[in-house]
DRENZA-613828 format. One record per residue: x, y, z of N, C-alpha, C in turn. Coordinates in steps of 0.05 Angstrom, whole numbers, plus 32768, in hexadecimal, padded with zeros to 4 digits. Layout:
residues N
XYZXYZXYZ ...
***
This chain:
residues 156
8AFC84F582B98AE5850682BF8AD5850A82A6 8ABB850482A88AA9850682918A94851B8296 8A91852D82848A7D854282878A66853F8273 8A65852982648A50852482518A5685308236 8A6A853F82338A71854A82198A868539820B 8A84853681F18A98852781E28AAA853B81D5 8AC3853A81DB8AD7854C81CF8AE3853F81B6 8AF0855081A68AFD8546818E8B17853A8196 8B1C8522818B8B35851481908B48851A8179 8B5C852C817E8B6E853581698B8685238168 8B8D851A81508BA48509814C8BBC851B8148 8BCA8521815E8BE08535815D8BF7852A814C 8BFB8510814B8C108505813A8C0B850C811D 8BF2850981148BEA850F80F98BEE852D80F3 8BE6853E81068BE9855B81038C07856280FF 8C18855681108C35855B810D8C40855180F2 8C36853A80E98C3F852F80CF8C36854280B8 8C1E854D80BA8C15856080A68C25857980A6 8C2B858380BE8C3C859B80C18C57859780B5 8C63857F80BA8C7D857980AE8C7B8578808F 8C65856D80858C60856C80688C5E8588805C 8C52859A806B8C5185B680618C6E85C1805E 8C7F85BC80728C9A85C680728CAA85B9805B 8CA6859F80578CB5859180428CAE859A8026 8C94859F80228C8A85A580078C8985C38001 8C8A85D480168C8885F080128C6B85FA800F 8C5885E880138C3C85EF80118C348600802A 8C1E860F80288C15861F803E8BFD8613804B 8BF185FF803F8BD885F4804A8BD585D78040 8BCA85C680528BC585AA804A8BAC85A2805A 8B9B8592804D8B838588805A8B7F856B8053 8B79855A80678B73853E80628B598537806F 8B4C852380638B32851A806D8B3384FB806E 8B2A84F080848B2A84D380888B1384CC809A 8B0284BA80918AEB84B080A18ADB84C780AD 8AD584DB809D8AC484F180A68AD2850680B7 8AEB850380BD8AFA851780CD8B0C852680BA 8B0E854080BD8B1E855080AC8B32856080BD 8B4B856080B48B60856F80C28B6D858280AD 8B6F859B80B48B7B85AF80A38B9185BC80B2 8BA985BC80A68BC085C980B28BC985DF809F 8BCC85F780A98BD4860E80978BE8861F80A6 8BF8862D80978C0B863F80A28C0B86588091 8C12866E809E8C148688808F8C31868D8089 8C36869680718C51869D80688C5186BB8063 8C5786CA80788C5686E780768C6C86F28064 8C8386E580638C9986F080528C9286EE8035 8C8486DA802C8C7C86D880108C6886ED8009 8C5486F1801B8C40870580178C4C87208015 8C5F872680268C6B874180278C7C8746800E 8C88873180028C9887347FEB8C8887377FD1 8C70872D7FD08C60872E7FB88C59874A7FB0 8C4F875C7FC18C4987777FB88C6287867FAE 8C7987827FB98C91878F7FB08C9887887F93 8C94876E7F8C8C9987657F718C8687727F5D 8C6D87757F658C5987827F538C5F879F7F50 8C6687AD7F658C6C87C97F648C8687CF7F54 8C9887BC7F538CB287C07F468CAF87C07F28 8C9987B67F1D8C9687B47F008C7C87C07EF7 8C7887DB7EFA8C5F87E77EF28C5C87E97ED4 8C7287E77EC48C7187E97EA78C6587D07E9A 8C6787B97EA78C5E87A07E9B8C4087A07E96 8C2E87A87EA98C1287A87EA38C0A87BC7E8D 8C1987D27E8A8C1287E57E758C1887DA7E59 8C2C87C87E578C3387BD7E3D8C2087A77E35 8C10879D7E478BFD87877E418BE687927E30 8BD887817E218BC1878A7E118BAC87957E24 8B9B87A77E198B8787B47E298B7287A07E34 8B6D878A7E268B5987777E2F8B6287677E47 8B7C87637E4A8B8687537E608B8987637E79 8B7F875A7E908B8187697EA98B9E87697EB2 8BA5877E7EC18BC087807ECC8BC3876B7EE2 8BDC87617EE58BE1874C7EF88BD987537F14 8BDC876C7F1D8BD487747F388BB687737F3C 8BA787757F278B8987757F298B7D87597F27 8B8D87457F228B81872A7F1C8B71871F7F33 8B7A87227F4B8B6D87157F628B5187227F66 8B4F873C7F618B3587497F658B24874B7F4B 8B2F87417F358B2087427F1C8B0787307F1E 8AF0873A7F158AD7872B7F178AD787117F07 8AE8870F7EF38AE886F87EE28AFE86E47EE9 8B0D86EA7EFF8B2386D87F088B1886BE7F12 8B2386A87F088B1C868D7F128B3486867F24 8B2F86837F3E8B44867F7F518B4686617F5A 8B5D865A7F628B62863F7F6B8B53863A7F86 8B4486247F878B36861E7FA08B47860E7FB4 8B61860A7FAC8B7285F97FBD8B8F85FF7FB7 8BA085F57FC88BBD85F57FC48BC485DD7FB3 8BD685E07FA08BDD85C97F908BEF85D17F79 8BEF85C07F648BFF85C47F4C8BEB85C67F35 8BEE85DB7F248BDB85E07F0E8BE685D37EF5 8BD485C77EE58BDA85BC7ECB8BC885C87EB7 8BD385D17EA08BC385DF7E8C8BB785CC7E78 8BC085B27E788BB4859E7E668BB185847E75 8BA285717E688B9D85587E758BB685467E78 8BC885497E658BE2853B7E678BF6854B7E57 8C1085457E5B8C2585567E4E8C2385587E30 8C1985437E228C1885447E058BFE85507DFB 8BEB85557E0C8BD185607E048BD2857F7E02 8BC1858A7DF18BC085A77DF08BB385B37E09 8BB985CC7E108BAD85D87E288B8F85D97E26 8B8285D87E3E8B6585DA7E3E8B5B85F47E32 8B68860A7E388B6186247E2D8B7A86347E26 8B7786487E158B8C865A7E0E8B8186767E11 8B93868A7E158B8A86A57E168B7C86AC7DFC 8B6486B87DFE8B5486BF7DE78B3F86AB7DDF 8B4186937DEB8B2D867E7DE48B1386837DF3 8AFD867A7DE88AE3867C7DF48ADD86637E04 8AD086667E1B8AC9864F7E2C8AAC86517E34 8AA1863A7E3A8A8586397E448A8686317E61 8A7186387E708A7086317E8C8A7286137E8E 8A84860A7EA08A8885ED7EA48AA085E27E95 8AAB85F17E828AC385E87E738ADB85E67E86 8AEB85D27E838B0485D07E948B1885E57E8B 8B2285F47E9E8B3686097E988B5285FE7E9E 8B5685F27EB58B6F85E77EBE8B6985D07ED1 8B7E85C27ED98B7C85AD7EEE8B8E85B57F04 8B8585B37F1D8B9685B87F348B99859D7F43 8BB285947F448BB8857B7F538BBE85817F70 8BAF85747F818BB385787F9E8BB1855C7FAB 8BC585557FBA8BC5853B7FC88BC185247FB5 8BCE85257F9D8BCC85107F898BB0850E7F7C 8B9F85227F808B8585227F748B8485387F5F 8B7B85317F478B7985457F318B5D85527F33 8B5C856C7F378B44857B7F3B8B40858E7F23 8B2C85887F128B27859A7EFB8B1B85B57F05 8B2685CB7EFC8B1B85E57F028B0C85EE7EEA 8AF285F27EED8AE085F87ED68AD886157ED5 8AD0861E7EBD8AC886397EB98AAD863E7EC8 8AAB86527ED98A9286577EE78A7E86657ED4 8A8886707EBE8A76867E7EAB8A81867C7E8F 8A7186827E7C8A7B86837E608A89869E7E5B 8A9B869E7E498AA986B77E428AC386B17E33 8AD486C57E338AEE86C47E258B0486C47E39 8B1786B27E358B2F86B17E478B4186C87E3F 8B4486DB7E518B5586F37E4B8B7186F07E57 8B7486DE7E6B8B8E86DB7E788B9086C07E85 8BA686B27E808BAD869A7E8F8BC386A37EA2 8BBE86A17EBB8BCF86AD7ED08BE5869A7EDB 8BE586817ED28BF8866D7EDC8C06865E7EC6 8C1B86527ECC8C2A86417EB98C2586247EC0 8C2986137EAC8C2585F67EB08C3885EC7EC5 8C2E85DB7ED78C3D85CE7EED8C4685E27F02 8C3985F97F038C40860D7F178C3286077F31 8C3F860A7F488C3186087F628C1E86207F65 8C06861B7F6F8BF386307F748BE986307F91 8BE286477F9A8BD7864A7FB58BB9864D7FB4 8BAC86497FCB8B8F864D7FCD8B89866A7FC5 8B74866E7FB58B6986887FAE8B7B86977F9A 8B8F86897F8E8BA086957F7A8B9186957F5F 8B9186AC7F518B8486AD7F378B9286997F23 8B81868A7F158B8B86777F018B8786817EE5 8B6D868A7EE08B6586927EC58B5286AA7ECA 8B5186BC7EB68B3E86D27EB78B2C86CF7E9E 8B1286CF7EA48AFD86CD7E8F8AED86E67E8E 8AE986F17E768AD887097E748AC287027E60 
***
């Protein structure tokens, strides 16, 4: 039966494979694009989200011990200078293991300078400074898995 409308032909086998890949890798989101078609598979992990505030509340003394210039860990996501990950992946602080890090806490950066690299789907994505300023906090460790919208660096 044809009604003149063209529907989207979804490759359910590919969707299932991507969902299995999420389970195998522990990722919460994956997106692929091929010949102009894009498929995004994501899942919510409520247990991880529920556990995160408890860990922050359990250590109120840690932010007080930090220098006054560095924002508290709980404030990083809402900090106006937070540079957040645009994707799920693995963060690298330098171009290769023997190279020095792109930035260090206290270093000055200019708009467009590379701060870190996020590897996603075997693609290295440089994350650049959106503005000039001073790096007051590096929020991630080298080779750490990162989630979408997770703060990477704070620039003031």
